[in-house]
C-alpha positions in Angstrom: -14.6 -98.6 -57.9 -17.4 -100.3 -59.9 -15.3 -100.4 -63.0 -12.5 -102.1 -61.0 -14.9 -104.7 -59.7 -16.4 -105.4 -63.1 -12.9 -105.8 -64.6 -11.9 -108.3 -61.8 -15.1 -110.3 -62.5 -14.2 -110.5 -66.2 -10.8 -112.1 -65.3 -12.5 -114.9 -63.4 -12.7 -118.3 -65.2 -16.1 -118.9 -66.7 -16.5 -122.1 -64.6 -16.1 -120.1 -61.4 -18.9 -117.7 -62.3 -21.2 -120.5 -63.5 -21.0 -122.2 -60.1 -17.8 -124.3 -60.1 -16.6 -127.5 -61.6 -18.6 -130.8 -61.5 -18.0 -132.7 -58.2 -16.0 -129.9 -56.6 -15.6 -129.3 -52.9 -16.7 -132.0 -50.5 -17.7 -134.3 -53.4 -14.0 -135.1 -53.9 -13.8 -134.7 -57.7 -15.0 -136.8 -60.6 -14.9 -140.6 -60.3 -16.4 -141.6 -63.6 -19.2 -141.0 -66.1 -22.6 -142.8 -66.4 -23.7 -141.7 -69.8 -23.6 -137.9 -69.8 -23.8 -137.7 -66.0 -20.9 -137.1 -63.6 -20.5 -139.5 -60.7 -18.4 -138.0 -57.9 -15.9 -139.6 -55.6 -18.3 -139.6 -52.6 -20.8 -141.8 -54.6 -23.3 -139.0 -55.4 -24.2 -137.7 -58.9 -23.3 -134.1 -59.9 -26.1 -131.7 -60.8 -23.9 -130.2 -63.5 -25.6 -129.9 -66.9 -22.4 -130.5 -68.8 -21.9 -133.6 -70.9 -19.5 -135.8 -68.8 -18.1 -137.9 -71.6 -17.1 -134.8 -73.7 -15.9 -133.0 -70.5 -13.5 -135.7 -69.7 -12.4 -136.5 -73.3 -10.7 -133.2 -73.8 -13.1 -130.3 -74.4 -11.8 -128.8 -71.2 -8.7 -128.9 -69.1 -10.5 -130.6 -66.2 -9.5 -134.3 -65.8 -11.3 -137.0 -63.9 -9.9 -137.3 -60.4 -8.1 -140.6 -60.0 -9.5 -143.2 -57.5 -6.9 -144.2 -55.0 -6.1 -147.8 -54.8 -6.9 -149.0 -51.3 -5.3 -151.9 -49.4 -7.2 -155.2 -49.7 -8.5 -155.0 -46.2 -10.1 -151.6 -46.7 -13.3 -150.9 -48.5 -12.7 -148.8 -51.7 -13.8 -145.2 -51.4 -16.4 -145.5 -54.2 -18.4 -148.6 -55.0 -20.2 -148.7 -58.4 -23.9 -148.7 -58.1 -24.1 -151.9 -60.1 -21.9 -153.7 -57.6 -24.5 -155.4 -55.4 -23.3 -158.6 -53.8 -26.6 -159.6 -52.2 -27.9 -163.2 -52.2 -31.5 -164.2 -52.3 -32.8 -167.5 -51.0 -36.3 -168.9 -50.7 -37.3 -169.9 -47.1 -40.9 -170.8 -47.9 -43.6 -170.0 -50.5 -43.8 -166.4 -49.4 -40.6 -165.7 -47.5 -37.3 -164.6 -49.1 -34.0 -164.3 -47.2 -32.0 -161.4 -48.5 -28.4 -161.5 -47.5 -27.1 -158.1 -48.1 -23.5 -156.8 -47.5 -23.3 -156.9 -43.7 -27.0 -157.6 -42.8 -29.9 -159.9 -43.5 -33.5 -159.2 -44.1 -36.4 -161.6 -44.3 -39.0 -160.4 -46.8 -42.7 -161.6 -46.9 -43.8 -161.4 -50.5 -47.5 -161.7 -49.5 -47.1 -158.5 -47.4 -44.5 -156.8 -49.7 -42.6 -156.1 -46.5 -39.6 -157.0 -44.3 -40.6 -159.0 -41.3 -37.3 -159.6 -39.6 -33.7 -158.4 -39.7 -30.3 -159.4 -38.2 -26.8 -158.1 -38.2 -23.6 -158.1 -36.2 -22.6 -154.6 -35.0 -18.9 -154.2 -34.7 -16.6 -151.3 -33.7 -17.4 -148.2 -35.7 -14.7 -147.6 -38.2 -16.8 -146.3 -41.1 -17.6 -142.8 -42.4 -19.5 -143.3 -45.6 -22.4 -140.8 -46.0 -26.0 -141.9 -45.8 -27.8 -141.7 -49.2 -30.8 -139.4 -49.5 -32.5 -141.5 -52.2 -34.6 -144.6 -51.5 -35.2 -147.2 -54.2 -36.6 -150.7 -54.9 -34.1 -153.5 -54.9 -33.4 -154.3 -58.6 -32.6 -157.9 -57.7 -35.9 -158.8 -55.9 -39.1 -159.7 -57.8 -41.4 -156.7 -58.0 -44.4 -158.7 -56.7 -42.5 -159.0 -53.4 -41.8 -155.3 -53.0 -43.7 -152.2 -52.2 -45.2 -150.3 -55.2 -43.1 -147.2 -54.6 -40.0 -145.8 -52.9 -41.7 -142.4 -52.4 -42.2 -140.9 -48.9 -45.2 -142.2 -47.0 -46.5 -138.9 -45.7 -49.2 -138.7 -43.0 -46.5 -138.1 -40.4 -44.9 -141.5 -41.1 -41.2 -141.9 -42.0 -39.6 -144.4 -44.3 -38.3 -146.2 -41.2 -35.1 -148.3 -41.5 -35.1 -151.8 -40.0 -31.3 -151.9 -40.2 -30.0 -148.3 -39.7 -27.8 -146.8 -42.4 -25.4 -145.5 -39.7 -24.5 -149.0 -38.6 -23.5 -150.0 -42.1 -21.3 -146.9 -42.8 -18.1 -149.0 -43.2 -19.1 -149.9 -46.8 -20.5 -147.8 -49.7 -22.4 -150.9 -50.9 -23.9 -151.7 -47.4 -25.1 -148.2 -46.7 -26.7 -147.9 -50.1 -28.5 -151.3 -49.6 -30.1 -150.1 -46.3 -32.1 -147.6 -48.4 -33.8 -150.4 -50.4 -37.5 -150.5 -49.6 -37.0 -154.1 -48.7 -35.5 -152.6 -45.5 -38.1 -149.9 -45.0 -41.5 -149.8 -43.4 -43.9 -147.0 -42.2 -42.8 -145.8 -38.8 -44.6 -143.0 -36.9 -42.2 -140.0 -37.1 -42.0 -139.5 -33.4 -41.3 -143.2 -32.8 -38.7 -143.4 -35.6 -36.9 -140.3 -34.3 -37.6 -141.1 -30.7 -37.7 -144.6 -29.0 -36.5 -146.5 -32.1 -33.7 -144.0 -32.7 -32.7 -144.4 -29.0 -32.2 -148.2 -29.5 -30.0 -147.4 -32.4 -27.9 -145.0 -30.3 -27.5 -147.7 -27.6 -26.2 -150.0 -30.3 -23.9 -147.4 -31.7 -22.3 -146.9 -28.3 -22.0 -150.5 -27.1 -20.7 -151.8 -30.4 -17.5 -149.9 -29.6 -17.2 -151.8 -26.4 -17.9 -155.3 -27.7 -19.4 -157.0 -30.8 -23.2 -157.1 -30.7 -25.8 -159.3 -32.3 -28.9 -157.3 -33.3 -32.2 -158.9 -34.2 -35.6 -157.3 -34.8 -38.8 -157.4 -36.7 -42.4 -156.3 -36.9 -45.6 -157.1 -35.0 -48.5 -156.5 -37.5 -51.3 -156.5 -35.0 -55.0 -156.1 -35.8 -55.3 -152.4 -36.1 -56.3 -151.5 -39.7 -57.2 -147.9 -39.0 -53.6 -146.7 -39.7 -53.1 -148.8 -42.9 -52.9 -145.6 -44.9 -50.3 -146.9 -47.5 -52.0 -150.0 -49.0 -53.0 -148.1 -52.1 -49.8 -146.1 -52.6 -47.2 -148.6 -51.5 -49.1 -151.9 -51.1 -48.0 -152.3 -47.5 -49.7 -152.3 -44.1 -48.6 -150.3 -41.2 -47.2 -152.5 -38.3 -48.7 -151.9 -34.9 -45.2 -152.3 -33.2 -41.6 -153.3 -33.8 -39.4 -155.5 -31.6 -35.6 -155.5 -31.2 -33.1 -157.6 -29.2 -29.5 -156.7 -28.6 -27.1 -159.4 -27.4 -23.6 -158.8 -26.0 -21.0 -161.1 -24.4 -20.7 -164.9 -24.7 -21.1 -167.9 -22.4 -21.8 -167.0 -18.8 -21.2 -163.3 -19.7 -24.0 -163.2 -22.3 -26.5 -160.3 -21.7 -29.5 -159.3 -23.7 -31.9 -156.4 -23.8 -35.3 -156.4 -25.6 -38.0 -154.0 -26.5 -41.4 -153.9 -28.1 -41.9 -150.4 -29.4 -45.4 -149.3 -30.4 -45.6 -147.7 -33.8 -47.2 -144.6 -32.3 -46.4 -140.9 -32.2 -46.3 -141.3 -28.4 -43.3 -143.5 -28.5 -40.7 -140.8 -27.8 -37.1 -141.5 -26.7 -37.9 -140.6 -23.1 -40.5 -143.4 -22.9 -38.1 -146.2 -24.1 -37.9 -147.9 -20.7 -41.7 -148.4 -20.8 -41.2 -150.7 -23.8 -38.7 -153.1 -22.2 -39.7 -156.8 -22.3 -37.9 -160.1 -21.9 -36.6 -162.0 -24.9 -39.1 -164.8 -23.8 -42.0 -162.3 -24.2 -40.9 -161.6 -27.8 -40.6 -165.3 -28.6 -44.1 -165.9 -27.3 -45.7 -163.1 -29.3 -43.8 -163.6 -32.6 -43.0 -167.3 -32.6 -39.4 -166.5 -33.3 -36.6 -168.6 -31.8 -34.0 -166.0 -30.7 -30.4 -167.2 -30.2 -30.0 -166.1 -26.6 -28.9 -168.2 -23.7 -31.8 -169.6 -21.8 -30.8 -168.0 -18.5 -30.8 -164.6 -20.2 -34.2 -165.0 -21.9 -36.3 -164.6 -18.9 -34.9 -161.3 -17.5 -36.8 -158.1 -18.1 -34.6 -155.1 -17.4 -36.0 -152.1 -15.5 -33.9 -149.5 -17.4 -32.3 -149.5 -20.8 -28.5 -149.7 -21.1 -27.2 -146.3 -20.3 -25.3 -144.4 -23.1 -21.7 -144.1 -21.9 -20.3 -140.6 -21.3 -18.4 -139.4 -24.3 -20.0 -141.8 -26.8 -20.2 -140.6 -30.3 -23.8 -141.5 -31.2 -23.5 -140.3 -34.8 
């Protein structure tokens, strides 16, 4: 029996024994080469140690998988990393407005941090995968950005201001959400609790009607949790705020929260953080585009997640 098994193994292709072809399986095949490295059709880089250029040029029978031509109204399956259609404008001496693909971030160069974000959440039709890697924005001056894209540690997450999942209709957009210009230290329980719950509400209600989502930071005066000034050059905000607006005219409705950047800010406590839009305007000085009649209302409970909603 052992001799038969050994003989069967000898008949297998060498590439099968060695762990498969580059970009096989869910990676969808090879899209193109970047130097010697394989870039797969799902936008990731293969861990193969083979030389991509020689592999495709004919030293093996494997050929690069063709990229399908998509209709003009549909985002191409793979967007080259270099394709970054962001626009940068200067608002003041310290503030830059970063218009990314599908969302906007206001960056305070003096704090090396995003201070406000805004986007329109429309019906979820995307399925691009979230990227694991974080990076600095190559188009933004280094003196305006955090020192590093490494994890914060100390039970703080690299917290997204604009969530990747809401930008999954575009390979470019979802990659841009992982720029550190969209990231700040968020207590892990808060990021995966109350803040995540606001994202789930957005995810569900955007399938009902278009939403305007605006949010930002409240720095506060607590310096005891500024653990990342040396490693990243950024303070830790005391809280984050968010406003979601739906409907128009007499049907316009808004919900607003100020979520403390604390390990106590779990999803179950989200209703404790409800405020009025007017409260946020007074604290932050921001002028939020909500009808006056809707600014004064403070809800008692957050919008309920509809039964059957796909929150992912």
